[in-house]
N, C-alpha and C positions, 0 to 999 in steps of 0.2 A: 348586554347585561353584564357579559366575561369585563368586559372594559371598563364599567360602574365597578363591580365588583374588586376589581384590581385599585382602582383609582381609590376607594375606601379604604384596603388594604394596605394602601401606601400611606394613604394621609393616619389610620390609624396607629400602623409601626413609628411614624415620623412623630408624633405625641409623645409616644411613650420612649422615646429618645431621651438620655439625660442630657447629651451633647446637643442636641439643637435646642432645649431649652435653656442650657448654659449661654450657648454662639446667640443666639437670635433672641433672647430676654433679656438674661439676667446679665451681659456685658452691655448691651445699647443700655438697660436701663440705668448702669450703674455712672454711665458715662454721663446721661442726659441729668443725673443726680448730680454728677461732679460740676458740670456745665450750669444748673440752676444753684448750686451753693456757692459758685466763683463769683455769679454776676447778681445774685439778688441775695445775697446774706445778711444787708445789711437794709434790702428794701431801698438801696438809693446802690446807681451804678454811675461812678464817678467816668469811668470811660465812655457814657454814650450822654453824658449830661455839659456841654459847654458855657464858658461866660463871654461875654464879650464886652468888654469895658472901651468906653468914648471920653469918660470920664477925663475934667484934664487936672482937677487937684490929685490929694488923694486920701480923700475920706472913706472913699470904697474899699481901703485895704482888708478893714477887720470888717468888714461884711465877705469878703474872701474866706473866712474861718468856717461858713457855712458849705462850703462845696468841698472840705475837706482838706487835706494838706499838700497836694496836690490839684489843684482847680485847670481843668483843660480849657487856656487860654483861647479863643479865638479873635485872630484881627478884628471882623469887622460885619456887616450884617449881613453883607455879599457871602462872605466867605460860610459865614454860620447857616445860612438859606439853601446852599448848596449841599452844606453837610447835612442837613435835612431831606434834605430832595434825595441823596443818595444814600441816607438810612445810615449814617456813620457817624451822625449820634443821634440823641432821641428828643433830647429837651436842649433850650439855649436860653439863659435869662440875660437879658441886656440891659448894665449900666449905663442911661444913658450919660451925655456930655455935663446939663446940669447938677450931675449927683449933689458934688460936693460945694456948689454955689446954694442950692435949697438948704440943705443940711444948717449952713451958715446962715442961711435967712428965716432960720425955724420952719420951714415948708419939708414936708412929705416926698422925699424926693422918689417919684417911681420906677420901679424896675418893669421890661417888659419880660412876656413868657413866651419863647417863640417852642411850638413843640408838630412833632409827627404822630405820635399816639404818645396818651396820659395814662397809658396802664402797661403796669410789669417794671419801667426803670421811672421813676419818677423822685422829685424832692419836693414834700411839702409846701406852698407858699406862703404857709401861717412862716417857718421858722427863717422866711427871707423879711415877713412882714413885722418879726419881733424883732428881729434886728437890728433894722433899719429905724425901729421903735426906738429903741436903746441908743444908738448913737447918734437921735434926733434929740433925747433925754438930755445926753450927756454934752452935745451944743448949747441947749435949752437953758442949762444948766450954769455955764460957761459964760455963755453970752450973757445971759442976765439975773444971774447968782437971786435964785427965787427955787420955791418947791416945788415940787414937778409930777406930786403925787397926783394931785387930781387933774393931769393935763389929759384930756383926751387927743389922743392922735387918729386921723385918719388915717390907714393903712391901703394901698389897692394893688397891686400885679397888674400891668395891661397883658392879655393874653391874644397872641397871633397862631393860630394854625397854618403848618405849612404843610403840605400836600406833596405825598415822595411821589416818584417812580412808577409805581406798583400798588400802591394803596396798600400794601401791606406792611408791616411794620418788620424794623430790622429782627426781631427775635424770632418771628414767624418765620421768615425766610430762614435763616440760619440754621434753625428745628427743622425745617425741611432738608436744606442741604445736607448736614449733621444724618439726616436719616436717610437718605437717598447713599451718602459715604457708608454707612453702617453696613446697608444689606448688599453694596458691589464688594465690599473690603473683608465681608463676612460668608459673603458666600461660596468659598473653598470647602466649608462644612459640606455643602450639597454633592460637590467632585468626590469627595471624601466617601461620601453617602453611598455616593453609584458606584463607586469602587466596590465598597463591602457587599452589596447588594448583588454586585456580578459574580460575587463567591458562591453567592447561599441558592437555593432556586426559587428566588422573587423572582429575580430575571429570569427565569428560566420560565418559568411560567405567561412571564409574560408576554414571552416572544412566538409561542408558539399557537397565541393570536394571526387570525387572517390580515394579510394588509401591516404587515409589521413595519416596514420602512417608516411607517407615517403615522400608522392610528397607536401603535406599542409608543412612540418617544413622546404624543402627544398626550399620553394618559400620566405617564413617568412625569413630565414635562409641568400638565395641568396640576398634577398634585403637591411638587413644588410649588408652582406658582403659588395655590389658593392658600398653602400655609405663610409662605414669607409674606406677599402682600395682604393677608388679615391680619398678622401678627404685628407689624410696619406702622400698618393702617390706623390701629388701635394705641400703637403706641407713641405716634406721630401726632394724635386727638389728643393724646391724657397730656402730653407734654405741652401742647397750646394751654389746655387746662390750667395745668400746673402754675405756668410761668404768666399766665393770664392775661397773655398776649393776643392779638387780634387773629382770628381764627378764617383760616382759608376754606372756602366752601366745602363739606364734606365728600359730594358727590366728585367734584373736581381732583381733590388732594388725594383721593380713593384711587382716580386712575392716573394720577400722576407714579403714586408711590410703585400701584402692580406692572406701569409699564417699565418705570427700573429692574424692577423684581424682576418682570419677563427678559431684562436685557441682559442681566446679571445670570440669568440660569440659562440662558441660551448661549453665552459667554463662558461660565464653569463646563457647559455641557463639553464645550470645542477643545477648550483645553484638558479636560478629559482624555478625552478620545487624543489628542494628541502626546500627551504629558505621560496618564500614569503614575504618577509619586505623588504621594501625599504631600512630601514640602513645597514640592511645587506648585500645588494646587492651594497649599493655605498661602505661599509668599506672592504668587504674580495677582491674585487679587487684591491682596492687599496694596502692594507696589503701585498697579494699575487705579484703584483707588485712591491713592496719596494725590497720583496727578494729577488726577480728575478733578478733586476736593483743591489742589493748589491752583491751578488754573481756572477754575471758576471764582474765587475768590480775587483773583487778578482781572475778571469781567466785571463781576462786582465793583472794585474800587478803583476802577477805571483807570488800570495799570497799565503806561504806555507801553506799545508793543510794535514789532514790523508788522507790518501789513501781511506781509504774507503770512505771518505764526497765528495774523486771527482766524486764518480757515482753518488750525488744527483746534480750534471752538467746536467747528459742527461736527467731530467726530467726538466728542463728549458729552453725553445724556447728560450730564450736569446741566450745562450749556442750554441744552434743552429746556429743561424743569424752569430754569431761573428764567428764562424767554415766554414760556409760556404762563407762567405767575405776574409777569412786566405787563404784558399784551392781556392778560386774560383771555386766553384764548388758545382752545385746547386743540387746535390744529396742527400746532407747533410739538406736538408729541409724534407726529409721522414720523418725521426722523428717527427715531428711538425703535418704532415699530418694523422699520422698513430695514435698521441696524440689527436688531432682534432676530427679524425674517431669517438677514443673512448667516449672521451666528447659527441659528437652530439650523438651517438646510446643511451646512457642511460640521456642522455637531453632530447632527443625527445619523449622518450617512453611513450604513453598517451597520448599524448598532447594534447587530448579534455577535461582532468580533470585541466587543467589551465582555462577553463570556470567556474570551483567551486572555483575561489580563492574569 
């Protein structure tokens, strides 16, 4: 009962802390909103939209206006398919080789649309069709010198769905990796909190319980884990909804976020036992988080690295999160659990010495 009371008291204390709200709620929420406005301000993200041009003429040039000032030109269908499979782009429009010829012959040229997920990032097919209709009318007027007000033009965009490697669109993966990055980078606040409670009666009351070498660190750990894991599970789910992106199954999403939270907490507990200085507790998790984030993007983007360097991925918890999503197999979270246990074992050794900080 004493352990449960300590758990409840620590949760209640954390919830009342303005710093906790600022670090774990306000800052991540602001970054999520920044990400949302960067990629969805106009409803179209041209960074995730590509165009393949197979046409040998030049009639397609006006059509490119629909895709913005600097359209993302892709060499061929094979490259487009590869980019879609790796969720580097979400939608690709393919302008066929007969596009200009069809226009000259007063035929409606067909544009193919290849996509992974049609939510979150899209351009209305109607814009494409309207522009093609406009080009066709110009050519019809030029070639036949007649009025086209009553011309009935058939419009059509052929659609082909490409399955990506994970079954999850790029937005969902980015949101999840960003969430994990926030947890690791901001977890230093928990270390500072441990330092603060070590100077109060809170830690002293916890440490007088029996079997303090395990159960008491478990109480502290569990209260932090519950708070951090719950906050970021909710925020990530909201992020999926706001961006209207494909959702990862809630149960699996929660397990992944809680596993990263557990890893981060065990890591900061170890750093707290070693460093005991707030500047170190702030900077070390941030630097480690950035390193993990960068190396995980190397993996996502298939960056060529030496074979020996690939083994470094195994020490990156974000790598195992990505693999879990790609394989849809929670067994890949086991390495994160093992790393957590190792860090927690070393970090919780002789916890009572924290009173002497």
